[in-house]
C-alpha positions as a Python dict, from the first residue, in 0.01 Angstrom:
ca = {
    (1, 'M'): (0, 0, 0),
    (2, 'N'): (110, 307, -59),
    (3, 'V'): (150, 414, -426),
    (4, 'V'): (534, 561, -400),
    (5, 'T'): (674, 780, -724),
    (6, 'A'): (937, 778, -863),
    (7, 'G'): (1032, 1116, -704),
    (8, 'Q'): (988, 968, -373),
    (9, 'L'): (1256, 676, -482),
    (10, 'I'): (1521, 949, -586),
    (11, 'N'): (1478, 1131, -233),
    (12, 'E'): (1541, 806, -50),
    (13, 'K'): (1836, 635, -320),
    (14, 'G'): (1959, 1000, -355),
    (15, 'R'): (1977, 1229, -653),
    (16, 'K'): (2371, 1228, -771),
    (17, 'V'): (2370, 1136, -1120),
    (18, 'W'): (2715, 996, -1284),
    (19, 'H'): (2748, 1167, -1647),
    (20, 'I'): (3015, 1161, -1914),
    (21, 'T'): (3060, 1395, -2169),
    (22, 'P'): (3009, 1265, -2555),
    (23, 'S'): (3425, 1305, -2639),
    (24, 'Q'): (3522, 1095, -2337),
    (25, 'S'): (3611, 760, -2432),
    (26, 'A'): (3470, 399, -2364),
    (27, 'F'): (3753, 332, -2155),
    (28, 'E'): (3700, 647, -1956),
    (29, 'A'): (3301, 579, -1928),
    (30, 'L'): (3407, 184, -1825),
    (31, 'Q'): (3624, 314, -1530),
    (32, 'M'): (3405, 514, -1422),
    (33, 'M'): (3074, 285, -1397),
    (34, 'D'): (3352, 71, -1224),
    (35, 'D'): (3465, 311, -961),
    (36, 'K'): (3114, 403, -879),
    (37, 'N'): (2971, 46, -949),
    (38, 'V'): (2680, 184, -1154),
    (39, 'G'): (2542, -59, -1464),
    (40, 'A'): (2531, 300, -1670),
    (41, 'L'): (2619, 666, -1730),
    (42, 'L'): (2404, 934, -1861),
    (43, 'V'): (2588, 1125, -2177),
    (44, 'M'): (2508, 1490, -2108),
    (45, 'D'): (2660, 1812, -2284),
    (46, 'G'): (2599, 2074, -1999),
    (47, 'E'): (2278, 2041, -1894),
    (48, 'E'): (2123, 1878, -2148),
    (49, 'I'): (2061, 1474, -2154),
    (50, 'V'): (2215, 1366, -2512),
    (51, 'G'): (2238, 1027, -2447),
    (52, 'I'): (2307, 701, -2257),
    (53, 'F'): (2607, 478, -2233),
    (54, 'S'): (2544, 79, -2054),
    (55, 'E'): (2736, -244, -2039),
    (56, 'R'): (2531, -300, -2315),
    (57, 'D'): (2591, -61, -2553),
    (58, 'Y'): (3003, -168, -2490),
    (59, 'A'): (2906, -492, -2545),
    (60, 'R'): (2776, -456, -2827),
    (61, 'K'): (2925, -140, -3019),
    (62, 'V'): (3280, -157, -2890),
    (63, 'I'): (3371, -552, -2855),
    (64, 'L'): (3165, -726, -3101),
    (65, 'Q'): (3262, -455, -3336),
    (66, 'G'): (3620, -465, -3299),
    (67, 'K'): (3700, -137, -3199),
    (68, 'A'): (3955, 44, -2944),
    (69, 'S'): (3798, 146, -2609),
    (70, 'K'): (4052, 430, -2569),
    (71, 'D'): (3983, 568, -2910),
    (72, 'T'): (3610, 492, -2922),
    (73, 'P'): (3464, 813, -2811),
    (74, 'I'): (3131, 762, -2661),
    (75, 'S'): (2941, 989, -2920),
    (76, 'E'): (2997, 690, -3156),
    (77, 'I'): (2841, 433, -2907),
    (78, 'M'): (2613, 563, -2702),
    (79, 'T'): (2234, 520, -2726),
    (80, 'R'): (2083, 816, -2832),
    (81, 'E'): (1719, 759, -2741),
    (82, 'V'): (1697, 837, -2393),
    (83, 'L'): (1337, 769, -2257),
    (84, 'V'): (1270, 982, -1920),
    (85, 'I'): (1003, 956, -1657),
    (86, 'S'): (852, 1281, -1467),
    (87, 'T'): (921, 1296, -1069),
    (88, 'E'): (535, 1233, -1008),
    (89, 'K'): (464, 870, -1246),
    (90, 'T'): (413, 567, -969),
    (91, 'L'): (687, 269, -980),
    (92, 'D'): (454, 86, -1157),
    (93, 'D'): (439, 344, -1405),
    (94, 'C'): (827, 316, -1416),
    (95, 'M'): (855, -20, -1443),
    (96, 'A'): (598, -100, -1716),
    (97, 'L'): (821, 178, -1893),
    (98, 'M'): (1115, -59, -1853),
    (99, 'T'): (962, -371, -1924),
    (100, 'A'): (795, -238, -2248),
    (101, 'R'): (1115, -64, -2413),
    (102, 'K'): (1369, -307, -2261),
    (103, 'I'): (1601, -112, -2088),
    (104, 'R'): (1725, -81, -1719),
    (105, 'H'): (1779, 307, -1602),
    (106, 'L'): (1540, 555, -1642),
    (107, 'P'): (1641, 917, -1611),
    (108, 'V'): (1383, 1110, -1372),
    (109, 'M'): (1280, 1479, -1446),
    (110, 'E'): (1133, 1747, -1229),
    (111, 'D'): (1034, 2109, -1374),
    (112, 'Q'): (1250, 1943, -1742),
    (113, 'K'): (1552, 1919, -1531),
    (114, 'L'): (1723, 1602, -1426),
    (115, 'A'): (1652, 1527, -1087),
    (116, 'G'): (1792, 1180, -1083),
    (117, 'I'): (1836, 856, -1235),
    (118, 'V'): (1688, 457, -1115),
    (119, 'S'): (1756, 134, -1226),
    (120, 'S'): (1553, -142, -1278),
    (121, 'G'): (1649, -262, -954),
    (122, 'D'): (1622, 19, -757),
    (123, 'V'): (1255, 28, -865),
    (124, 'L'): (1158, -383, -789),
    (125, 'K'): (1377, -365, -495),
    (126, 'K'): (1115, -81, -340),
    (127, 'I'): (822, -248, -488),
    (128, 'I'): (918, -577, -320),
    (129, 'S'): (1025, -361, 22),
    (130, 'E'): (624, -183, -37),
    (131, 'Q'): (482, -558, -113),
    (132, 'G'): (648, -656, 237),
    (133, 'S'): (487, -381, 484),
    (134, 'A'): (114, -408, 333),
    (135, 'I'): (151, -770, 361),
    (136, 'R'): (255, -727, 775),
    (137, 'D'): (-42, -458, 820),
    (138, 'L'): (-277, -721, 679),
    (139, 'E'): (-101, -990, 891),
    (140, 'N'): (-171, -770, 1219),
    (141, 'Y'): (-480, -639, 1125),
    (142, 'I'): (-616, -981, 1072),
    (143, 'S'): (-477, -1139, 1402),
    (144, 'G'): (-594, -831, 1585),
    (145, 'V'): (-276, -692, 1668),
    (146, 'D'): (-315, -287, 1697),
    (147, 'Y'): (-17, -116, 1737),
    (148, 'G'): (-227, 272, 1761),
    (149, 'A'): (-353, 188, 2137),
}
């Protein structure tokens, strides 16, 4: 089975990263998340990642605290500790980090700059696809099928 890296995955899925600024409201973030069909947004100050905002942050830090979405800036409710991974790390590395830290979104860095973001769903889908390819290759090998001849 091929070892797939985080860099290869973001090249396949696309490097577009949706983000907001710390001063934008939770309501604006939710609107963008709905428009883009994503579960989290990076919080950026220029080129710097200063946080991440997810549906989980909204549920726990706005709804359960009785705050108003339109009056609550992202800076008050974002998760400030953002774990990142480099493009050369494998999907197994991504999954291990996401599982250990109980996160679903992982920014991917290349040369200390944001290159993209992967979700646990992206990683799992690719791992399953790669395993399926490996199984087909093994079945073909066992049955003596030679596509190269």
